[in-house]
C-alpha positions as CSV (number, residue, x, y, z in Angstrom):
1,X,75.7,10.4,101.7
2,X,74.4,12.9,103.7
3,X,71.1,11.9,105.8
4,X,70.1,15.7,105.3
5,X,67.5,16.5,102.9
6,X,68.7,18.4,100.2
7,X,67.3,21.6,98.6
8,X,68.6,23.5,95.8
9,X,67.9,26.7,95.0
10,X,68.2,27.9,91.8
11,X,68.3,31.7,90.3
12,X,68.0,32.4,86.8
13,X,69.6,35.6,86.4
14,X,67.7,37.9,83.7
15,X,66.5,41.1,83.9
16,X,63.2,42.6,84.1
17,X,62.9,43.6,80.6
18,X,64.5,40.2,79.1
19,X,61.3,37.7,80.2
20,X,59.7,35.5,77.5
21,X,55.8,37.1,78.2
22,X,57.2,40.2,77.3
23,X,58.7,40.0,73.7
24,X,56.3,40.9,71.9
25,X,56.3,44.5,73.5
26,X,60.0,44.7,74.3
27,X,62.4,44.1,71.7
28,X,65.8,42.4,71.8
29,X,67.5,45.7,69.8
30,X,66.0,47.9,72.5
31,X,67.4,45.8,75.5
32,X,70.7,48.2,76.2
33,X,68.7,51.7,76.5
34,X,66.4,49.5,79.8
35,X,67.4,50.4,83.4
36,X,69.5,47.2,84.7
37,X,67.9,46.4,87.7
38,X,69.4,42.8,88.3
39,X,72.4,43.4,90.2
40,X,70.5,45.6,93.3
41,X,68.4,42.4,93.3
42,X,70.9,39.8,93.1
43,X,72.9,41.9,95.7
44,X,69.5,41.3,97.9
45,X,69.3,37.4,97.8
46,X,73.0,37.0,98.0
47,X,72.9,38.9,101.0
48,X,69.6,36.5,101.7
49,X,71.4,33.5,101.6
50,X,74.6,34.7,103.5
51,X,72.3,36.1,106.6
52,X,70.4,33.1,107.3
53,X,72.0,30.3,109.5
54,X,71.4,26.6,109.1
55,X,72.1,23.7,111.3
56,X,72.1,20.3,109.6
57,X,73.3,17.3,111.3
58,X,76.7,17.2,112.7
59,X,76.2,20.2,114.3
60,X,78.2,22.9,112.2
61,X,76.3,25.8,111.6
62,X,75.9,27.1,107.3
63,X,74.3,29.2,105.3
64,X,72.8,28.8,102.5
65,X,74.8,28.0,98.8
66,X,73.1,28.5,95.8
67,X,73.3,27.8,92.0
68,X,73.1,31.1,89.9
69,X,72.2,30.4,86.0
70,X,73.7,33.9,84.7
71,X,72.1,35.0,81.0
72,X,75.5,35.7,78.9
73,X,73.8,39.3,77.9
74,X,73.6,40.0,81.8
75,X,77.2,38.4,82.5
76,X,78.6,41.0,79.6
77,X,78.2,43.6,81.1
78,X,78.1,43.0,84.7
79,X,80.8,40.6,85.0
80,X,82.1,41.7,88.6
81,X,78.6,40.8,89.4
82,X,79.1,37.0,88.0
83,X,82.4,37.3,90.4
84,X,80.8,38.2,93.2
85,X,78.3,35.1,93.0
86,X,81.5,33.5,92.6
87,X,83.7,35.0,95.3
88,X,80.5,34.1,98.1
89,X,80.5,30.3,97.4
90,X,77.8,29.7,95.3
91,X,77.7,28.4,91.3
92,X,77.7,30.0,88.6
93,X,76.2,28.0,85.8
94,X,74.8,29.3,82.2
95,X,71.5,30.2,81.2
96,X,72.9,30.7,77.5
97,X,73.6,34.0,76.0
98,X,70.4,35.8,74.5
99,X,67.1,34.2,75.8
100,X,66.2,32.8,73.0
101,X,64.7,29.3,73.6
102,X,66.2,26.6,72.5
103,X,63.6,24.4,70.7
104,X,63.3,27.9,68.4
105,X,67.4,27.7,67.4
106,X,69.4,25.6,64.6
107,X,71.0,23.3,66.4
108,X,73.8,25.5,65.0
109,X,72.8,28.4,66.9
110,X,72.1,26.7,70.2
111,X,75.7,25.4,69.9
112,X,77.4,28.7,69.2
113,X,75.2,29.9,72.0
114,X,76.0,27.0,74.4
115,X,80.2,27.7,73.6
116,X,79.7,31.4,73.9
117,X,78.1,31.8,77.5
118,X,79.8,29.1,79.3
119,X,83.0,30.6,77.5
120,X,82.2,34.0,78.5
121,X,81.3,33.2,82.0
122,X,84.6,30.6,82.6
123,X,86.6,34.0,81.5
124,X,85.1,35.9,84.7
125,X,85.2,33.6,86.9
126,X,88.6,31.4,85.8
127,X,86.9,28.1,87.1
128,X,84.7,25.6,84.5
129,X,81.3,26.0,84.4
130,X,79.3,23.5,84.9
131,X,75.6,23.3,84.2
132,X,73.0,24.8,81.9
133,X,69.4,25.9,82.1
134,X,67.3,26.3,78.9
135,X,65.4,29.7,78.6
136,X,61.6,29.3,79.9
137,X,62.8,25.6,80.3
138,X,62.5,25.1,76.5
139,X,64.1,21.8,76.4
140,X,63.7,18.8,74.5
141,X,66.0,15.6,73.7
142,X,67.7,17.1,70.5
143,X,68.6,20.2,72.8
144,X,69.8,18.4,75.4
145,X,72.6,15.8,73.0
146,X,73.9,19.6,72.1
147,X,74.0,20.6,75.7
148,X,76.0,17.4,76.7
149,X,78.1,17.8,73.5
150,X,78.6,21.0,74.2
151,X,81.1,20.0,77.6
152,X,78.3,20.4,80.3
153,X,78.2,18.4,83.3
154,X,74.6,18.7,84.1
155,X,71.1,20.4,82.6
156,X,68.2,22.0,84.6
157,X,65.8,22.4,82.5
158,X,63.3,19.8,82.8
159,X,59.8,20.5,83.8
160,X,57.1,18.3,84.5
161,X,54.5,20.8,84.8
162,X,52.6,20.0,81.3
163,X,50.2,22.9,81.1
164,X,52.4,25.5,80.2
165,X,53.3,25.2,76.6
166,X,56.8,26.7,76.8
167,X,58.2,23.7,78.6
168,X,59.7,21.2,77.1
169,X,59.6,17.3,77.0
170,X,62.2,14.6,77.7
171,X,62.7,11.2,77.6
172,X,63.7,10.2,80.8
173,X,61.7,6.7,81.3
174,X,65.0,4.3,81.3
175,X,66.8,7.0,83.8
176,X,66.8,5.8,87.1
177,X,65.8,8.6,89.4
178,X,67.8,9.5,92.3
179,X,65.5,12.0,94.0
180,X,65.6,15.2,91.4
181,X,68.6,14.0,89.6
182,X,68.5,11.6,86.6
183,X,71.8,10.0,85.2
184,X,71.7,10.6,81.8
185,X,74.8,9.4,80.3
186,X,77.9,8.6,82.0
187,X,79.2,12.0,83.3
188,X,75.9,14.1,82.4
189,X,72.5,14.6,84.3
190,X,69.9,16.4,84.0
191,X,68.5,17.8,87.4
192,X,64.6,18.2,87.2
193,X,62.7,21.3,88.5
194,X,60.6,19.6,91.6
195,X,56.3,19.5,91.6
196,X,54.3,17.6,93.5
197,X,52.6,14.6,91.8
198,X,49.2,13.5,92.7
199,X,47.4,10.6,90.8
200,X,46.2,12.5,88.0
201,X,47.6,15.8,88.0
202,X,50.8,17.6,89.1
203,X,51.2,20.7,91.8
204,X,53.7,23.5,90.1
205,X,55.9,23.6,93.1
206,X,59.2,24.5,91.5
207,X,58.7,28.6,92.5
208,X,58.6,31.6,90.1
209,X,55.2,32.4,89.3
210,X,53.5,29.5,90.9
211,X,55.6,30.4,94.6
212,X,54.6,33.7,94.6
213,X,50.6,32.8,93.4
214,X,50.5,29.8,95.9
215,X,49.5,30.7,99.7
216,X,52.6,30.4,101.7
217,X,51.4,27.2,103.9
218,X,50.9,25.3,101.2
219,X,53.9,25.7,99.5
220,X,55.5,24.8,102.3
221,X,53.6,21.7,103.4
222,X,54.0,20.5,99.5
223,X,57.6,20.7,99.9
224,X,57.7,19.4,103.2
225,X,56.0,16.5,100.9
226,X,58.5,16.4,98.2
227,X,61.2,16.3,100.5
228,X,59.5,13.3,102.6
229,X,58.9,11.6,99.0
230,X,62.1,12.3,97.2
231,X,65.0,13.3,99.6
232,X,65.5,16.8,97.3
233,X,63.7,19.5,96.2
234,X,64.7,21.6,93.2
235,X,63.2,25.9,93.3
236,X,63.8,28.0,90.4
237,X,63.5,32.1,91.1
238,X,64.4,34.8,89.2
239,X,66.1,38.4,90.6
240,X,63.1,40.6,89.2
241,X,61.0,38.2,91.0
242,X,61.8,40.0,94.4
243,X,61.2,43.9,92.8
244,X,57.9,45.5,93.1
245,X,59.1,49.0,92.0
246,X,60.4,47.8,88.5
247,X,59.0,49.6,85.6
248,X,56.0,48.5,84.2
249,X,54.7,46.9,80.6
250,X,51.9,49.0,80.1
251,X,51.1,47.6,76.1
252,X,51.3,44.0,77.7
253,X,47.8,42.1,78.0
254,X,46.2,41.5,81.3
255,X,47.4,37.8,81.4
256,X,50.7,38.7,80.9
257,X,51.3,40.9,83.4
258,X,49.2,39.2,86.3
259,X,51.6,36.7,85.8
260,X,54.7,38.8,85.8
261,X,53.6,41.2,88.7
262,X,51.7,39.0,90.8
263,X,52.9,39.4,94.5
264,X,56.3,40.8,94.0
265,X,56.2,42.9,97.0
266,X,56.1,39.7,99.5
267,X,58.5,37.2,97.4
268,X,61.2,38.3,99.1
269,X,60.4,37.5,102.4
270,X,58.1,34.4,101.6
271,X,61.8,33.1,100.3
272,X,63.4,33.6,103.8
273,X,60.2,31.5,105.2
274,X,60.9,28.9,102.9
275,X,64.5,28.7,103.7
276,X,64.2,28.9,107.7
277,X,61.3,26.6,107.5
278,X,64.1,23.9,106.5
279,X,67.2,24.8,109.0
280,X,68.1,21.1,108.9
281,X,68.1,20.7,105.3
282,X,71.5,20.8,103.1
283,X,71.5,23.8,100.7
284,X,73.7,23.3,98.9
285,X,74.6,23.8,94.6
286,X,73.8,21.5,91.7
287,X,77.5,20.4,91.0
288,X,77.8,19.8,94.5
289,X,74.7,17.5,94.7
290,X,75.5,15.8,91.7
291,X,79.4,15.4,93.1
292,X,77.4,14.2,96.4
293,X,76.1,11.0,94.4
294,X,78.5,10.5,91.7
295,X,82.3,11.6,91.5
296,X,83.4,12.6,88.2
C-alpha cells in the first residue's frame, strides 16, 4: 500500500437542468428541449486534470485520475463523451439513469434503474462498471443492499453531513473503516464523502456548494486535517459548477438560486488550486483506491 495520501476526485456528470433543487420548475419531460452544456464542461475538467503534473513519492510524474459518475440520460445522448472520459484513463461509474432519488423509488424501479444505467455504460466503454452514486446521496440500508445485489463493487453515496434532509443514512458501525473506505461485505464497499468531524459538529468538506461557498484557505486547511487523520479524502463536484454562463431558472426561490449559482465563476480556479496544493498526493479513482486495499 502506498504511503502517499490518497485524494479521490469524483464528478457527478449531470447537466444544469437535472439538479434536484430545480425539479419543481423543470420537468423531466422538458429535459430534451434544454440546452446541453455538460459536454463542454466535462472537457474543461478533463483538460484540467491532464494539465496538472503531480510528483508522488518515487519521483515519477503523474496526472489526476478521477471517477466520473455518469447519468444514464446523459450517456444515452453523449456516448462519445463517455468514451472520451474512459479513453483519457479515468473511471466511468453510474449515477443512475434519470436522477430519481433512490429512497423515493420502489425497490423494483431501483433495480431496473441500476441495471439499465450500468448496462448502457458498459456497452459504451466495453468494460465493467464497478461503482454507483445515488442522486443527492439518497441512500439507505435497503438501497445499499439493492446496489450490492446489482453486481457493483462499490457505492459512493454516504455523506455524513446531517443537516441536508436529502442525504441518506447507513448503518456502517460494524464496518472497520479504512479512511474513506468501509468494507460492507466480502467484495462490496462503501466510499464515503469526506467531512471534518469535531466533538459536536460536522463541517461539510466534501465539495459541491460547500466548496464554492467556503473560503479556499479554510477548505484547504480542512482537507489537510482530513488527510492527516485518515490518509484519504473524497471530493465531489458537478460539471455545471464550473459554468457561470449557464441559463438561469428565474422561477426558483432565492434559497435554491443561491445554493446553485453562488461562486460559479471561481470554481474551476479553486479546483486547480486544490489539486496543486497537494502535489505529493495520489489522485486516484475509486476503483483503484479499493483495489489498492482489497484485491478482487
